[in-house]
C-alpha positions as CSV (number, residue, x, y, z in Angstrom):
1,M,-171.2,-83.8,71.1
2,I,-172.5,-87.5,70.8
3,Q,-172.0,-89.8,67.9
4,L,-173.0,-93.5,67.8
5,I,-171.8,-95.5,64.7
6,N,-173.5,-99.0,64.0
7,V,-173.6,-99.8,67.7
8,Q,-174.8,-103.0,69.0
9,K,-175.2,-104.4,72.5
10,K,-175.9,-108.0,73.3
11,F,-176.9,-109.4,76.7
12,G,-176.4,-113.2,76.1
13,A,-178.5,-114.2,73.3
14,R,-180.6,-111.0,73.5
15,L,-179.8,-108.0,71.3
16,A,-180.6,-105.0,73.3
17,V,-179.3,-102.5,70.9
18,N,-179.1,-103.3,67.1
19,N,-177.0,-101.3,64.6
20,L,-177.7,-98.0,66.3
21,S,-176.3,-94.7,64.5
22,L,-177.1,-91.4,66.2
23,T,-175.7,-87.9,66.0
24,V,-176.5,-85.2,68.7
25,P,-175.0,-81.8,67.7
26,A,-173.6,-79.1,70.1
27,G,-176.3,-76.8,71.4
28,E,-179.3,-79.1,71.1
29,I,-181.8,-80.5,73.5
30,F,-182.3,-83.9,71.9
31,G,-184.9,-86.3,73.0
32,L,-184.5,-90.1,73.0
33,L,-187.9,-92.0,73.0
34,G,-189.1,-95.4,73.3
35,H,-191.0,-97.9,75.2
36,N,-189.6,-99.9,78.3
37,G,-186.9,-102.2,76.9
38,A,-186.5,-100.3,73.6
39,G,-182.9,-99.8,74.3
40,K,-182.7,-96.3,75.8
41,S,-181.1,-97.0,79.0
42,T,-178.6,-99.4,77.4
43,A,-177.7,-96.7,74.8
44,I,-177.2,-94.1,77.4
45,G,-175.2,-96.5,79.5
46,M,-172.9,-97.0,76.6
47,M,-172.5,-93.2,76.0
48,L,-171.5,-93.1,79.7
49,G,-169.0,-95.9,79.6
50,Q,-171.1,-97.9,82.3
51,V,-172.2,-100.4,79.4
52,W,-169.5,-102.0,77.1
53,P,-170.8,-102.1,73.5
54,S,-170.5,-105.5,71.6
55,G,-169.8,-103.7,68.4
56,G,-169.7,-100.1,66.6
57,E,-168.2,-97.0,67.9
58,V,-169.4,-94.5,70.7
59,R,-167.9,-91.2,70.5
60,V,-168.6,-88.4,73.4
61,C,-167.3,-85.1,73.0
62,G,-165.1,-86.0,70.2
63,H,-163.4,-89.3,72.0
64,D,-164.1,-92.8,72.0
65,V,-165.7,-93.8,75.1
66,T,-164.3,-97.3,75.1
67,T,-160.6,-96.2,74.5
68,R,-160.5,-92.8,76.1
69,R,-163.2,-92.7,78.9
70,D,-161.6,-90.1,80.8
71,L,-161.3,-87.5,77.8
72,A,-165.0,-88.4,76.6
73,L,-166.6,-87.9,79.8
74,H,-164.6,-85.0,81.3
75,A,-167.1,-82.4,80.4
76,V,-170.3,-84.6,80.9
77,G,-172.9,-84.6,83.6
78,A,-175.5,-87.2,84.1
79,I,-178.6,-88.4,85.8
80,F,-178.7,-92.1,85.0
81,E,-181.2,-94.4,86.4
82,T,-182.1,-93.7,90.0
83,P,-179.5,-91.5,91.7
84,A,-178.4,-92.9,95.2
85,F,-177.8,-90.6,98.1
86,Y,-176.8,-90.9,101.9
87,D,-180.3,-90.1,103.3
88,Y,-178.8,-89.3,106.7
89,L,-176.6,-86.8,105.5
90,S,-177.3,-83.2,104.2
91,G,-177.7,-82.5,100.6
92,W,-174.6,-80.3,100.7
93,R,-172.6,-83.1,102.2
94,N,-173.8,-85.6,99.5
95,L,-172.7,-83.1,97.1
96,E,-169.1,-82.8,98.8
97,I,-168.7,-86.6,98.9
98,F,-169.6,-86.8,95.2
99,T,-166.8,-84.5,94.3
100,H,-164.3,-86.7,96.4
101,F,-165.0,-89.4,93.6
102,T,-164.6,-87.1,90.8
103,A,-162.7,-84.0,91.3
104,R,-162.2,-81.5,94.3
105,T,-164.9,-78.8,94.0
106,S,-164.9,-75.6,95.8
107,D,-167.7,-74.3,98.3
108,A,-168.4,-71.6,95.9
109,R,-169.2,-74.1,93.0
110,I,-171.4,-76.2,95.1
111,R,-173.3,-73.1,96.3
112,E,-173.8,-72.1,92.7
113,V,-175.0,-75.2,91.6
114,V,-177.6,-75.3,94.7
115,E,-178.9,-72.0,93.7
116,W,-179.2,-73.0,89.9
117,V,-181.5,-75.9,90.9
118,G,-183.6,-74.1,93.6
119,L,-182.3,-75.9,96.6
120,T,-181.2,-72.9,98.3
121,G,-182.0,-72.7,102.0
122,R,-182.6,-76.6,102.2
123,E,-179.3,-77.6,101.2
124,H,-178.3,-78.3,104.8
125,G,-181.2,-80.3,105.6
126,K,-181.1,-84.2,105.8
127,V,-181.8,-85.9,102.5
128,R,-184.2,-88.3,104.1
129,T,-186.6,-85.1,104.8
130,Y,-186.3,-84.2,101.0
131,S,-189.5,-84.5,98.8
132,H,-189.2,-86.4,95.5
133,G,-188.7,-83.1,93.7
134,M,-186.2,-82.0,96.0
135,R,-184.3,-85.4,95.4
136,A,-184.5,-84.8,91.5
137,R,-183.0,-81.3,92.1
138,L,-180.1,-82.7,94.3
139,A,-179.4,-85.3,91.5
140,L,-179.5,-82.2,88.9
141,A,-177.0,-80.4,91.2
142,Q,-174.8,-83.4,91.2
143,A,-174.8,-83.7,87.6
144,L,-173.9,-80.0,87.3
145,L,-170.9,-80.0,89.5
146,P,-168.3,-80.6,86.8
147,Q,-169.3,-77.8,84.9
148,P,-170.3,-80.0,82.1
149,E,-170.8,-78.9,78.3
150,L,-173.0,-82.1,77.7
151,L,-175.7,-83.0,80.3
152,I,-177.5,-86.6,79.7
153,L,-180.7,-86.8,81.7
154,D,-182.6,-90.3,82.0
155,E,-186.1,-89.8,83.0
156,P,-185.5,-86.5,84.9
157,G,-189.3,-86.0,85.4
158,E,-190.0,-89.5,86.8
159,G,-192.4,-89.7,89.9
160,L,-192.7,-85.8,89.8
161,D,-195.9,-84.2,90.4
162,P,-197.4,-81.6,87.8
163,E,-195.7,-78.9,89.6
164,G,-192.4,-80.7,90.0
165,I,-192.5,-81.5,86.2
166,H,-193.1,-77.9,85.3
167,E,-190.2,-76.6,87.6
168,M,-187.8,-79.5,86.1
169,R,-188.8,-78.2,82.6
170,E,-188.1,-74.7,83.4
171,T,-184.7,-75.4,84.9
172,I,-183.5,-77.6,81.8
173,L,-184.5,-74.9,79.6
174,R,-182.7,-72.1,81.6
175,L,-179.6,-74.3,81.9
176,H,-179.8,-74.7,78.0
177,R,-180.4,-71.0,77.4
178,E,-177.8,-69.4,79.9
179,L,-175.2,-72.1,80.3
180,K,-175.5,-73.0,76.5
181,L,-175.5,-76.9,77.6
182,T,-176.0,-79.6,75.1
183,I,-178.6,-81.7,76.6
184,L,-179.6,-85.4,75.7
185,L,-183.0,-86.2,77.4
186,S,-184.6,-89.6,77.7
187,S,-188.3,-89.5,79.0
188,H,-191.7,-91.2,78.7
189,L,-193.5,-87.8,79.0
190,L,-194.0,-87.0,75.4
191,S,-195.6,-83.6,76.1
192,E,-192.4,-82.6,78.0
193,V,-190.3,-83.8,75.1
194,E,-192.4,-81.7,72.8
195,Q,-192.0,-78.6,74.8
196,L,-188.3,-79.1,75.3
197,C,-186.5,-80.7,72.5
198,T,-185.3,-79.6,69.1
199,R,-184.7,-83.0,67.5
200,I,-185.6,-86.7,68.8
201,A,-184.8,-90.2,68.1
202,V,-187.2,-93.1,68.4
203,L,-186.2,-96.6,69.5
204,N,-188.0,-99.8,69.2
205,Q,-186.7,-103.2,70.0
206,G,-183.2,-101.9,70.2
207,Q,-183.4,-100.1,66.6
208,K,-184.0,-96.6,65.5
209,V,-187.1,-96.1,63.8
210,F,-187.0,-92.4,63.5
211,E,-184.6,-89.5,63.9
212,G,-185.5,-86.0,62.9
213,S,-186.7,-82.5,64.2
214,L,-189.9,-81.7,65.9
215,A,-191.0,-80.2,62.9
216,D,-190.6,-83.5,61.0
217,T,-193.1,-85.3,63.6
218,K,-195.7,-82.8,62.2
219,R,-194.9,-83.2,58.7
220,S,-198.0,-85.0,57.8
221,N,-201.2,-82.7,58.1
222,Q,-203.2,-85.4,56.1
223,W,-204.8,-86.9,59.2
224,V,-208.4,-85.5,59.5
225,R,-211.0,-85.9,62.2
226,L,-214.2,-87.3,60.6
227,R,-217.6,-87.7,62.5
228,V,-220.2,-89.6,60.5
229,N,-223.0,-91.7,61.2
230,D,-221.3,-94.9,60.0
231,F,-217.4,-94.7,60.1
232,P,-216.6,-98.2,58.7
233,L,-218.9,-97.7,55.7
234,A,-217.4,-94.2,55.3
235,T,-213.8,-95.4,55.2
236,K,-214.7,-98.3,53.1
237,I,-216.5,-95.8,50.4
238,L,-213.5,-93.3,50.5
239,I,-210.7,-96.1,50.1
240,A,-212.7,-97.3,47.0
241,A,-212.9,-93.8,45.7
242,G,-208.9,-93.3,46.3
243,L,-209.7,-90.4,48.6
244,I,-207.9,-91.7,51.8
245,S,-204.9,-93.8,52.5
246,G,-205.8,-94.9,55.8
247,H,-207.8,-94.6,59.0
248,R,-207.2,-94.9,62.9
249,D,-209.1,-94.9,66.2
250,G,-212.7,-94.9,64.5
251,E,-212.5,-91.2,63.8
252,E,-209.6,-90.1,62.0
253,I,-208.8,-90.6,58.3
254,E,-205.4,-89.9,56.2
255,L,-206.1,-88.0,53.0
256,A,-204.5,-89.5,49.9
257,A,-202.0,-87.1,48.0
258,N,-203.6,-83.9,46.7
259,V,-207.0,-84.7,48.3
260,E,-208.8,-81.9,50.3
261,T,-211.7,-82.4,52.7
262,D,-214.3,-81.0,50.3
263,A,-213.9,-84.0,48.0
264,V,-214.5,-86.2,50.9
265,V,-217.6,-84.5,52.1
266,R,-218.8,-84.6,48.6
267,K,-218.5,-88.2,48.0
268,L,-219.9,-89.4,51.4
269,V,-223.0,-87.1,50.8
270,E,-223.4,-88.5,47.4
271,Q,-223.3,-92.0,49.0
272,G,-225.9,-91.2,51.6
273,V,-223.5,-91.0,54.7
274,G,-224.3,-88.4,57.2
275,V,-221.4,-86.0,57.9
276,F,-221.4,-84.3,61.2
277,E,-218.0,-83.0,61.4
278,I,-214.8,-83.0,59.4
279,A,-211.5,-81.1,60.4
280,R,-207.8,-81.3,60.1
281,A,-206.5,-83.3,63.1
282,A,-203.7,-81.3,65.1
283,E,-200.7,-83.7,64.8
284,T,-198.8,-83.9,68.4
285,L,-195.8,-85.8,69.2
286,E,-197.9,-88.4,71.0
287,S,-200.1,-89.0,68.1
288,F,-196.9,-89.2,65.8
289,Y,-195.3,-91.6,68.2
290,L,-198.1,-93.9,68.5
291,S,-198.6,-93.9,64.7
292,L,-194.8,-95.0,64.3
293,M,-195.3,-97.5,66.9
294,S,-198.3,-98.8,64.9
295,E,-196.5,-98.7,61.6
296,T,-193.4,-100.6,63.1
297,K,-195.7,-103.4,64.5
298,A,-197.4,-103.9,61.1
299,N,-194.1,-104.2,59.3
């Protein structure tokens, strides 16, 4: 559904996206991660034909966005940056106006998307009376109007309270499950990405530093939580013995290949280090992401 091939984007002398290649197959919920300024929004802008690439190829739904934008975006819905609405008009009227800029849409279709996003009963209220969560639902309704096959969502949970985040997550999962949509999701909420996405890509300073499945982010189960009476001394002993390949946060060690926790305990006890606890660390997307960013800085 989406293919970026060696894409670059320069703003003056600044290289915002550098040689980015990315593939999003049909049927996936794909997460695009990275810190502020990593190039996520620029990449999405190029996918939507709102930012012109300086080099490379951007293909959406099988068509080059730069040469056949009409065909590429024909079946694409999006929430990009902060959606703007006419606050003094109703949600329904805002959706009607939006269709005037895209394609005429029946009342039945508007009613359908209003129901999909959970705005039924409030669609005729003025947007200025909407909560942040209701505005997010209205933005999603707008993205669904063209009956898309691909949905691109840039920070859909931004500013929502925990209840709103939960509702947005459930709506996205239902859209994927029942409408068979392919969804590209950009978010800072790593716990949400972990619950929603099948695959992810991570950008750092305009470059892709990881692309793979969620299972790949948990590939390393070599991290172990270690509580001892002297962590710096313990890590020094374990590194010298070749039992660990790294440590982090003053409480976790990375076992060397083919090393088990019993060997670590035995070595520390032999050296007089008190061991209070040792347990495999549960690798989360957050810990993977932070470790990846740390490795990238180190390189």
